[in-house]
N, C-alpha and C positions, 0 to 999 in steps of 0.2 A: 655707242660702246667705245671705251678707251682701251687701246691695246695695252695689255699689262707690260709689254716690253718697253713701253714709253713712260712707265711710272717710276719715279724715284722713291722707292719704298723707305729710304732712310731720311726723307724730308717730309713725310706725310703730316698733315695737320688733321683736325677733325672736321673735314669738309667733304661735300658730296663729290664722288667720282663714280661715273656710270660703269657698271660691270656688265657681263655678257647676258646673264639669264636670271629670270625671276620665277617664282611660283605663284599661281593664281588659282583660287577656288571660289565658287559662287554658291550662295544659299538662295534658292528659289523655290517657291511653293512649299516651304517648310522643310526642305532637305538640302544637304550639301551635295554638290557634284563631286566627282573623283578628284578634281584639281589636276593641274598639269604645269610642267615647266614650259615657259615661253620666252622668247627674246625680250630683254628689258626694253620697255617702251611705253608710250602714252596710250591712253584709252579714252573712250567717250564717256561722258557722264552728264546726266540731266542737270540743268540749272536748278531744278527743284529737288535735287537729291537731299536726303536728310542730313548727310554730313556737312554739306555746304550751307544749309539753312539753320540747322540746330546743333551742329557739332557732335553728332552721334558717331563717335569713333574712338578707338583705343590703339595702343601700340606696345611693343616690347623692345628691349635692347639686349642683344647677346653678342658674344664674340667667338670666332673660331681662331685658334692660335696655332702657330707652328712650334712644336717642341724642339728641343736641342737635337734629338735624333731624327728630326724631319717629320714625325707623326703629327697629324692634325687633331686637335682636341677641342672639346666643348666643356664648359664648366657648369655643372648642375642644370642642364637644359630643361629637364622635366619640371624644375621649379618655375622656370619662366613660363612653361606651358600651363601650369596650374594657375599662376598669377594672371596669365592672359585670359583664361576662362573665368576667373574671379572678376576681372575687369569687365568682361563681356556681360556677365550676369548683372552687374551693377548698372550697366548702360543699356539693359534690356535688348541684348543682342544674342544670337545663338552661339552656344559654346562649340568648340571644335575638338573632335576626338584627340585625346592626348597622344595615342600611338601614331595617328596620322600626322599630327603636328611634328612629332619627332622625326618621322620619315621624311616629311617635307623639308625640315631643317637640314637633315643629312644630305638630301639630294641637291638642295640649292647650294650647299657648301661644296659638294663634290664637283658640280659643273662650273663653279667659279674658283676652283682651286688655284689657278694661276694668279689670282689676285690676292692670295694670302701672303702678307709680308714675311720676309725671312725671319728666322728665329732671332738673329742678332740685331734686328732693326728695332725691336721693342714694339712693333706695330701689330695690328690684328685685322681680321676680316670682320667688320661690324655687320651684324645680322639684324634686320629690321622687319619683324612681322607687324602688319597693320590690318585692322578689321574695321569696317565702317558701314554705315547705313547708305547703301548705294541707290536704292529705289527712291522715286520722287514722293514727296509729301507736301501738304499745305498747312494743315493744322499741326500743332505741336504733338507729336506722337512718333512711335517707332516706325522705321522703314519696313517694307515688306520684302525687300531684296537686300542682300549683304554681299560684300566682296572681301575676301582675304587675299592679301598680297605679302609675299616675303621676298625682300631684295637685300642685296649685300653691297658694302662699300669698304674698300681698304682704308684704314685710318691709323693715325699716330695717336699720341696722348691727347685726351680731352682738354686738359690744362697744358698748354705748350711748355710750361716750365718743367714738366716731367716730375720726377720725385724730388720736388723742392717745395718749400713752404709757400702757400698762397696767402694773400692779405684779404681779409673779409671785412665788410661793413655791416654792422647790425642795423636792421631797418626798424624804425619806429613809425614809419609812414605806410609801408605796404605789408600785407600778409599774403600768404600763399593759399591757405585753405581754412575753412571754418567747420566746427563740429556739425555733424549731420550732412556734410557735403560729400565731395568725391576725392578728398585728399589722399586716400589710400589706393586710389584707382589710377592706372596709367591711361587716363583719358586725355584727348587732345585739349579739352577745356582747361586743364590745370596748367598748361604751359604757355598759351598765348598771353595770359595775363601777367606773366613774369617778364615779358620782353622789355617793357618800358622800365621797370625797376632795375633790371640788369644793365640796360643801356645807360641809365643815370649813374649807377654805382661805378661802372667801368670808366665813365667820363671823369670820375673823381679819383681814379687810379687804383681801384680795387678789382680783384679777380671775380668776386661773386658777393651775393647777399647772404647774410645769416638771418633767416626769417624767424619771427617770434609767433607765439600763439595769438589767435584772433580775439580771444576773450579778455585776457589780462595784459597782453603785450609785454610779457615778461619771460615766458618759458620758451626755450629753444625748440624749434621744429625741424627745419631742414636747411642745408646749405645749397640754395638754388635747386639743383636737380640731384643732390646727393644727401645721404644720411649723415648726421653729425655724431661724433664721439668725443668724449673728453676723458682724460686720465685724471681722476679727482680722488685725492686721499688714497692713492695707489689702487684704485678700482677702475676698471674699464666701464664707462657709463655712457648710455645712449638714451635719448628720449623714448619713453614707452609708447607703444602703439595704441592710439586712441581713435583711429579713424581719420586723422588729419595728416598723417605722414605716410609715405610710401613704404610698404613692407618689403624692404630691399633684400635681395638674395645675398649680395655681398655683405650686407649688414648682419644677417643671420650667421654667415660663415665666420665673420670676424668675432662675433660673440662666442661662437663655438671654439675657435682657435685660441682666443684669449683664456678661456677656462681650461680647455683640455691640454693645450700645448704649452702655454705660458704659465699655467697654474695660477692665474690671477682671478680675483673676485670680480664678477660682472654684475651689473645692475641696470635695470630699465626703469627710469623714473623721470619725473619732471626736473628739468635743469634750468634754473634761473640764469639769465645772462650775467647777473652780478657775480656768479661763481667763477666766471671766466677771468674776472679782474682780481681774483683772490689767489694767493700763493698755493692754495690747496689743489688748484688745477695746474698740473705740470706740463701737460701736452694736450693737443687737440688735433683731430684729423677728420676727414670726411670720406665716405665710401660709396661706391656704385659701380655698375658695369663699366661705364665710361671712365669714371674717376679712379677706379680700382681702389687704392688707398692713397689719398693725397694729404700730406701734412698741412696744417694750418700754421702759418708763421705768425700772424697777428690778427686780432679782432679790434675793431674801432667802433665807438659810438660817440658822435659829436666830438667833444674834446678829450674823451677817454681813449686810451690805446693800451692794449696788453700785447707784448711780444713774448712768444714762447721760445725758449732754448736759443736765444739770439737769432731767431729766424730759421734755425736749422731743424730737420726732422728729429723728433724725440726718440729715445731708445725703444720704447714700446711700439711706437708707430713704425719704426724701421724693422723691428722683429716681425711684426704682423705682416708688413709688406713683403718681406722676404719669404715668409711662410706661404702666404697666399699665392704670390706669383710663382714661387717654386713649385707648388702643387699644380698650378695651371699650366706650366710649361714643362712638366715632367722632370724637373730638377730634383724634386723631393717626392718620396714615395707617397702615393695617394692611398692612405690607410682608411679613408672614410667613404670611398666609392663615389667621389664627386665628379670624376673625369669620365667623359664619354669620348672614345676615339672614333674618328671617321674612317 
């Protein structure tokens, strides 16, 4: 455990820092136990456990924020719980009661309250629920025992640039997911395969990869671990959900805010990467729990490069960022019932 008094909350990156307490629940003989809060620490696991051999595991990403008035908030946490269970179902694991999930999240945030960064730091307490096949297996098949753990980490921005444009490289070499696979699921398997592509693209000076579809290698899917948006012909447009992209909670919120608050037309459709090199696309950004809303300064493909707004955040991107973060941090009235206070 790291003493919160020794943490510089104003210089946090997106790196692991051990906090005081975690929540653990076990699924044995077809039933969940009550679960409990325990000191953060290691645990024993069989070398034959399903997660180690066949990758049967999922996770979620959430944030607890400190509002301007000092209150602690969560943003649409029930949606994370629903997605968690949807992922569990796809990976043939037991679902966890949504009410108990919410209680566990509240409790683990309360006991780690000292690790929540101050309001003016721009940081957050990142909440990581994980569920995995704990029991041993040999043949390819589901485990008979499962473990749920929820731990927390104080973090700064996922992209260290903050609310500044990032430079992306369009990949014609790697893809993230294929039709019929697990692209819409927050399973461990979707992320290990992206490590090499990201390492290579960062070595070339880019912040992340812009992945294309696996069938045509033309239509935009995701920005690394975030959903993609473009402002095209004065519409806020994002790739439609086809089972290959993650159904982001921030994504849904941005679509809603674009239509209801900015009174813009929204559209979910296939977006060819060629559209990004056309003047009809005036802005681009990506969204996610960690990324929040991150402007895209430029996209590159081989010798082609498109710079948006001289590398600065666009007007629509900035308005959406201010709206979303304003609601999350209690600076703007939450008229949609998105905020849960701890």
